N, C-alpha and C positions, 0 to 999 in steps of 0.2 A: 703164075704171076698175080692173079685175082686173089687167090688163096692167101699169098703173102701180105697184099694190101688189106684184106679183112683182119689178118691176125695183128698187124700194125695199128689198125684203127682201133680194134678192142683193146689192145694194150694202152693206146692213149687215153681211151674213156675210163678205162681202171685207174687211172691216175688224176681223175677229175671227181672231186667232192663237191656236194651240195651244202652249203652253209645258211642258216637263217641269220639274217644280219638285224641288228637293232641298235638303239642309241642309247647312251647313259651319259647325260650333259651333251658336250657337242663332240663325243668320241663314238666311232663307230665300232662294233663287236660283231663277231660272228660266232656261232656254235654249229658243230656238225649235225645235220638235219636229222641223221640216223639215230642220235641220242634223244630227239625230241618226241615226246608224246603229244602233247598238244600245246597250244596258246589260249590262255584263259584271260578274259576281260576283266573280270570280276575280283579286285585285289584287297577285298575285306576279309581280314584274318583274325583269327583269335589269339591274342597275345600269349606267349608263354613268359609268366613273370620269372624274374632271376636267372634268364637265359643272357647268353653273349649278345652284342650289340648286332652282330651280323646276322642273327635270327629275328624275323619279323613274327614269327607264331605258326600257327597251324591252319589249314584249310580244309574243309569238307566239299568234295566235288563229285557228285552223284555217289555218295556212300564211300568214298575214298577218302583217306586222311593223307594230306601232304605237307610234310615240313617246309615252310617258306623262308628262304634266305633272301637277304638284301644284298645283291651285288654290288651296290654303291658302296656299302659299308665295307664289304670284303675287299674291294678295291681301294679303299681309303677314301672316297670321296663323299663330301658333305652335301647333305639334303639342304637345298636352299631354297625349295618353294614347292608348293603342291602342284602334282602333276595329274591332270585329268586323263592323260593318255596312258597312264601306267599299265603295264599288261604283265602277266604272270606266265613264265616258261616253264611248264612242266615237263620233266625228264622222264623217260621210260624208267623202269625198275633197273638198277643196276647192281653192283656188288652191295649197295648200302639201301636204307630205307628210301622210299619215293620221296622227291623233293622237287621243289621248284625255285625259281629266282625272280625277282621283281626288277623289272627294267623300265627305262623311261618310255619308248616308243619302238615298234616294230618297223622295220625298213621293208626288206623284202628278201627274197631266196636268191642266192648267187652261186654259179657254177665257177669253182677256182680250180684250176690245174695245179697239180703238186709242185711243178718247176717255178710257178709264181709265188709259193709261200718262202718266206724267208724265216729259217728259224731263229727263235729268240735265245740270246745267250744271257746268262746273269751277269756275266762281266760287262755287259753293254748298259747294266741298269744304273751304273754311277750317272752316265750322261743324260738320263731321261728323269722326269718327274719320279722321285722315289716312291710315292703312294701307289702309282699304277703299275710300275716296274719291279716291285717287290714281288719276285717269281719264285719264292723259297719252296712253295707247293707244286710248282710248274703248271699253274693255273692258265699261263699264255703257251699255247702251242706256236704260234708264229705271227708274223705279220705280212700282210699282202697289200701292195700297190695297186690299187683300181684307177680307173681313167679319173673317177671323182673324187679321189683321195685314198685314205689308208684305212684298212680294216685291221683289227685286232681279233685273231682267233683264239677262242678259248676251248679249255678241255674241261667238259663236265664232270667227268669222274674225279679230276682233281679238284674241281670247285668242292664237291661234297667232301673230299679228302681234307681240304682246309677247313671246311666247318667242322669237322670231327676233332681234327687237331685244336683248334680254338676252344671247343667246349671241355676238352680233356685238361687243356691248360689253365682254364678257370675254375676247374673243379677243386674245392679244398682237400688238402692231403689228408 
């Protein structure tokens, strides 16, 4: 009996993931903590001229060069003020080059069980703000209702895929 309870408990924790939560404007987002390498507070980047609007530039952190994307631009949000709390989330090396995203403010680390995540459907996008819910590249993994509001869960790999698609589309033929 104890062995069965232990197995059920293990299965339950297997379905729980940790997410780093952060804010852009008044919206709360989350990224799987296993995709994050570090959070960096210096967001002074070297611009890349003639790049797409969603690319802020490159940053050198301890001798490593990272592409820096502006998540606000990717989501279609407008920059309305200078934010001294801006942070840079650097992702682990994935299938693409190393990169990071600029966000407004870090919140905290959340444990979210899989059964609390509602999958996002592109069919629902018509009922929401179009800039945020344009999920062509499947940036949004799901939405979770917390005690203190909603959190939109993002997919880091698909964010990079979106950046690559935008840069290919902007290249001359």
